[in-house]
N, C-alpha and C positions, 0 to 999 in steps of 0.2 A: 504493500499500500504505500502510495506517495505521502511524504510528510507533509504537514500543514505548515507553511511558510509564515502564517500569521502567529504561530505560537512563539513565545519568548524562548530563545535558545538556551539549553542548559550550559552554564558556564563553569569554569574551574572553581569559582567561588561557591556556586551551588553545590558542586560535588563534594567540596570540603565540608560544608554544613550537613549535607545528608550523612556524610561519613561519621561525623562526630555526634549526631543528634542523640543516639541511644546511650552515650556515655555521659550526656549532660544531665544536671538536675532539672526539674520542670521549669523553674524560673528562667534558667539559661536556654532551655529548648525554645521557650516562646520568644526569647530575645533573638536567638540564631535565626529563627524563621522571619522575624521582623527585619533583620539585617538583609536576608535573601529577597524579601518580598518588596522592601521599600528602599531600594538602593540609592535612589536619588536624595531621599531625606537623610540617609546615612552619610552620604557624601558631603552634603550642605550644612548639616547641623552639627552643633557641640554636642558633648556627652549629655549635658543636661537637657538640651532640647530634644535629642533622640529619645531619652529616657521619658520625657513628658509625652511625646508622641506614642510611645509604646506602653505607657501606663506603668513604668517601672522606675527603678532608681539609677541614677548615674553610675554608681558602684557596680550594678548589675551589668550595665553596658560595657563597662571597662573589663569586668571579670569574664563575661561571655567572649569577648575578643581574644582574651589571654587563653581561654579554654579551647578556643578554636585553633590555637597555635600561633597567634599573632603577638609580638612584642608590645604592641600598643594599639590604640584605635587608630592611630595614623597609618599604621602598617597595614591594617585592614582595610582602610580607605584606599590605600595604593593598590591592592589587589582589586578591589571593587572597580576602581578607575580604569585599570587594565582590561578587565573584562568588559566593561561598558563601552570602551572606545577602541579596543583592539580587536574585537571579534566580528564586527559588522563592517562590510565593505561599503563604498559609496552607492554601488549598485543595489545592494540589499536595503539600504536606507531609503533609496527611492522607491524600490517594490513595496516596502512597508507603509510609505507615505501614500502610495497610490492605491493600497488595499483599503485605506480609510477613506480616501476622496472619490475613488471610482474614476471613470472616464468623463464624468460630466463635469463641464467647465464651472458651472455654477457651484457645484459641490466643492471644487478645488477652491473657489473664491471664499466660500463660506468657512471652510477648513483653515485656510491661511488667516482670514479675519479673526477667527476664534482664537487661534494661537497668539496673534497680536494683541487681543483684547486681554488675555490672560497675563501676557507680558507687561502690559501697561497698568494692570492691577497689582502687579508685583512692584512697580516702580512708586506706586502710592503708599506703600506701607510705611509706618513711622521709623522703622529701623533703617529703611532704604534712604528715607529723607535725611536722617541724621548722617549716614554714611556719605551721602551725596555733599552735604554741607562741609563735612570734614574734608572731603575731596577737593572742593572747590578752593577751600582755603589753602590747601597744599599747593595746588596748581597756580594760583593767584600769587603766591608769595615768590614762587620760583623766578630765577633769572631767565632761565629757558626751559621750555617744555619739550619732552621727547615723546612722541606717540608711537608706541610699537604695536604692529600687527602684520601678520603675513597671510598670504592666501586672500580669501575675501576680507578678511580684517585689514589687509594692506590698503585696499581702496578706502576704507573707513579712516584708517590713520591718515592717509594723504588728505582726505576731505577736512578731518578736524585740525589738521596742521594748517592748511590754507586759511581756515575760518578763524583760527586763533591768531594767525598772522595779521589777518585783516583788521582785527580790533586791537592791533598793536602789542600782542603778547608773543614775543619772538619764541617760534616753535619749529621743529624738525620733525620729520616722519622717519621712524626706524621700520620701514615697509618693505625691506628686502631680505631674502634669506641667504644662507650659505656665507662665503667669505666676503661677499659684498657688504654685509652688515658691519664688518669691522671698520670701513671708511666712515660709517655714519656714527659709529660709537666713539670715534675720535672727539666729537663735539661734547660728549658727557663730561660734566664737571661738577664740583662742589657747588652748591646752591641752586642746582637745577632740580627739576621733577621729572618723573617718568610716568606716563599714562600708558598702561599696558592692556591690550586686549589679547587674551591667550586662553587656550582651552586644551584639555588633554587630548593626546598624550603630551607629556612633559618634553617638549622639543629641546634640543640643544641650544638653539636661539634663544628661548625663554631663559635657560639657565645661564647663559653668558650674560643677557642683559641684566638678570638679577644679581649675578656676580659683580658685574661692573658697577651698578647703582649701589651695591654695598660697600665696594672699595672706594667710591667717591662720596659716600654717606648721603646718597640722593634718594629721597622717599619715592616709593612706587605706589601708585593708585592702580589696583587691578579690576578689570572689568571681565567677569567669567561666570560661567554657570556651573563649573565643576572643578576648576583648579584651585579655588581658595583655600580649602582645608589643608592641602598639601604644601602651600607656600605661606601659610598664615604668618609665620614669624619672619618672613622675608619682605612682607609688604606693609605699607603704613595704612592703607585702607582698602576695602574690598567692596565692589558693587556687583552683587549677584544678580545678573540679568538673564531671564529664562530664554533659551532658543528654541522652543518647541519641545517635542517629546523625545525621550531618549530613544536612540537607534532609528530615528527619522532624520529626514533632510533638515539641516539646521536652518532656522530663520533669524534674520538679523534686524527686523524692524525695531524691537525693543532697544537694541544697542544703538541705533540711529536716533531714536527719540531721545536717549540719554545723552548722546553726544550733542544734540542740539540744544538741550536744556542746558548743558555745560557752557555752550557758546553764549547763551543770554546771561547766564549767571556770572560768568567771567567778565562779560561786558560791563555788567552793573558794578562788579568790583573794580574795573579799570576805569570808570567813570570818563573824565575828559580824555584820557588816553586814547579811549576806543574811538570817540567822536573825531579826534585829531587824526588818527590813522586812516579812518574812512574818508575824511575830507582829502587826505593826501592820495588815497587811492582814486578818488573822483578826478583829482587834478591830473594824476598821471594817465588816467584813461583819456582825459580830454586831449593831453598832449599826443597821443597815439591816434586818436579818432575824434575829430572836432565835434562830431554828433554828440559826444558825451558831454561836451561843455554846457549844452542846453539844459541839461539836467541840474546843473549847479552843484554846490557844495553847501554844507550847513552854514559856513561862514560868509556867504554871498547872498 
């Protein structure tokens, strides 16, 4: 009989839980099953938050992780992350997404709009608002901002860098991979800040940027839906923005909304600097194309 591709695949973590279940006391059995069935919550939550969701104590959370053979909750998360990000190919992610949307265009539209509505709801949470305010303070104080992102996030890093520069906040995009990244990291210096969009798996480029930031005592603001718990001790603030369902095609609308909120918030912090920079932009455009002169500037 052909297998049902809509079912979640059995992972190495699931196998470990199954093998250990009979040896665990009842409270730890329940916790281990929670680990296996609520992987995203385990990845994103603290021990206390996981305990609250599971209806147990944070001591039970940590004890169960050790009973499953992990040195710590962080080590358990690392295996979960590997399972969630390393077992599903892009083609399978697309297939799972299409199984939910079908071939109907209207269904695809409703599906994606629903995902973005969920992401926007997450952006409204009080904890997100507090982390956002902290992140804006870090970015506004910096001498220079470096926005990191590769792949699809690279395009967003370029966009954020362009918009930050327009409001007078000197910025550069760390939007290349491989050895080309080295040239852009030459600009990183004490007094700067890094805005990082990064997701599991833990790419070498991410590790190098974090290492260089630590070397120069540069704070890092992380935007991610799954990497936060693994690098919590290496970043100054984390903004957990959902990118849709696990093992489905990632969606980036929530991240774009967050970046555009950052542009507005940073412009408010910059004050006259933002207006002066935009006036200069208008003048430069007019020098290139006289049609822009008709639009004028704030000062005229």
